[in-house]
VEXKOLLUM-509114 format. One record per residue (C-alpha): residue in one letter; y negated, x, z. Coordinates in nm, 3 decimals. Example, Ala and Ser with C-alpha at 12.3 -4.5 7.8 and 13.67 -1.06 7.14 Angstrom:
+------+---------+---------+---------+
| code |       v |       u |       w |
+------+---------+---------+---------+
|    a |   0.450 |   1.230 |   0.780 |
|    s |   0.106 |   1.367 |   0.714 |
+------+---------+---------+---------+
END
This chain:
+------+---------+---------+---------+
| code |       v |       u |       w |
+------+---------+---------+---------+
|    x |   0.000 |   0.000 |   0.000 |
|    x |  -0.339 |   0.135 |  -0.091 |
|    x |  -0.639 |   0.106 |   0.136 |
|    x |  -0.810 |  -0.230 |   0.100 |
|    x |  -0.524 |  -0.375 |  -0.107 |
|    x |  -0.318 |  -0.663 |   0.030 |
|    x |   0.037 |  -0.692 |  -0.107 |
|    x |   0.210 |  -0.934 |   0.131 |
|    x |   0.519 |  -0.871 |   0.339 |
|    x |   0.721 |  -0.556 |   0.274 |
|    x |   1.070 |  -0.609 |   0.130 |
|    x |   1.336 |  -0.654 |   0.395 |
|    x |   1.527 |  -0.905 |   0.604 |
|    x |   1.327 |  -1.111 |   0.854 |
|    x |   1.426 |  -1.344 |   1.135 |
|    x |   1.274 |  -1.690 |   1.095 |
|    x |   1.144 |  -1.950 |   1.338 |
|    x |   0.912 |  -2.251 |   1.307 |
|    x |   0.592 |  -2.356 |   1.481 |
|    x |   0.463 |  -2.712 |   1.509 |
|    x |   0.131 |  -2.853 |   1.615 |
|    x |   0.249 |  -3.099 |   1.876 |
|    x |  -0.072 |  -3.289 |   1.931 |
|    x |  -0.248 |  -3.529 |   1.701 |
|    x |  -0.610 |  -3.620 |   1.750 |
|    x |  -0.700 |  -3.987 |   1.750 |
|    x |  -1.078 |  -4.016 |   1.722 |
|    x |  -1.235 |  -4.261 |   1.965 |
|    x |  -1.483 |  -4.390 |   1.708 |
|    x |  -1.753 |  -4.407 |   1.974 |
|    x |  -2.014 |  -4.142 |   2.042 |
|    x |  -1.976 |  -3.976 |   2.381 |
|    x |  -1.610 |  -4.077 |   2.423 |
|    x |  -1.367 |  -3.787 |   2.368 |
|    x |  -1.075 |  -3.822 |   2.124 |
|    x |  -0.722 |  -3.889 |   2.248 |
|    x |  -0.439 |  -3.638 |   2.207 |
|    x |  -0.078 |  -3.752 |   2.179 |
|    x |   0.245 |  -3.555 |   2.169 |
|    x |   0.440 |  -3.592 |   1.847 |
|    x |   0.818 |  -3.554 |   1.836 |
|    x |   0.948 |  -3.233 |   1.680 |
|    x |   1.142 |  -3.326 |   1.362 |
|    x |   1.394 |  -3.038 |   1.388 |
|    x |   1.633 |  -2.903 |   1.651 |
|    x |   1.440 |  -2.701 |   1.912 |
|    x |   1.662 |  -2.396 |   1.856 |
|    x |   1.458 |  -2.329 |   1.539 |
|    x |   1.140 |  -2.275 |   1.743 |
|    x |   1.256 |  -1.931 |   1.864 |
|    x |   1.374 |  -1.636 |   1.651 |
|    x |   1.630 |  -1.548 |   1.920 |
|    x |   1.806 |  -1.887 |   1.883 |
|    x |   1.726 |  -2.005 |   1.529 |
|    x |   2.000 |  -1.805 |   1.355 |
|    x |   1.782 |  -1.806 |   1.042 |
|    x |   1.696 |  -1.504 |   0.830 |
|    x |   1.529 |  -1.456 |   0.492 |
|    x |   1.542 |  -1.158 |   0.263 |
|    x |   1.210 |  -1.072 |   0.100 |
|    x |   1.240 |  -0.906 |  -0.241 |
|    x |   0.903 |  -0.904 |  -0.408 |
|    x |   0.773 |  -1.253 |  -0.480 |
|    x |   1.021 |  -1.487 |  -0.309 |
|    x |   1.041 |  -1.863 |  -0.243 |
|    x |   1.258 |  -1.990 |   0.043 |
|    x |   1.429 |  -2.326 |   0.077 |
|    x |   1.544 |  -2.347 |   0.439 |
|    x |   1.766 |  -2.628 |   0.565 |
|    x |   1.764 |  -2.711 |   0.934 |
|    x |   1.929 |  -2.967 |   1.160 |
|    x |   1.756 |  -3.269 |   1.309 |
|    x |   1.732 |  -3.293 |   1.689 |
+------+---------+---------+---------+
END
């Protein structure tokens, strides 16, 4: 990689996990009243939230697209 040049991830095998935003903002619609936050259910098994338990890996070889299948909770 040359200085100032961005090339992406180096080729190799990487462990994979997922992150989810678990709160959704519901605007109050009224000035001065704060919005409401609610917890949303996670649509995949929680084991995929941690690289130590996900069991998922991807091999990067140049420009790569990944289709990853996971289990529901």
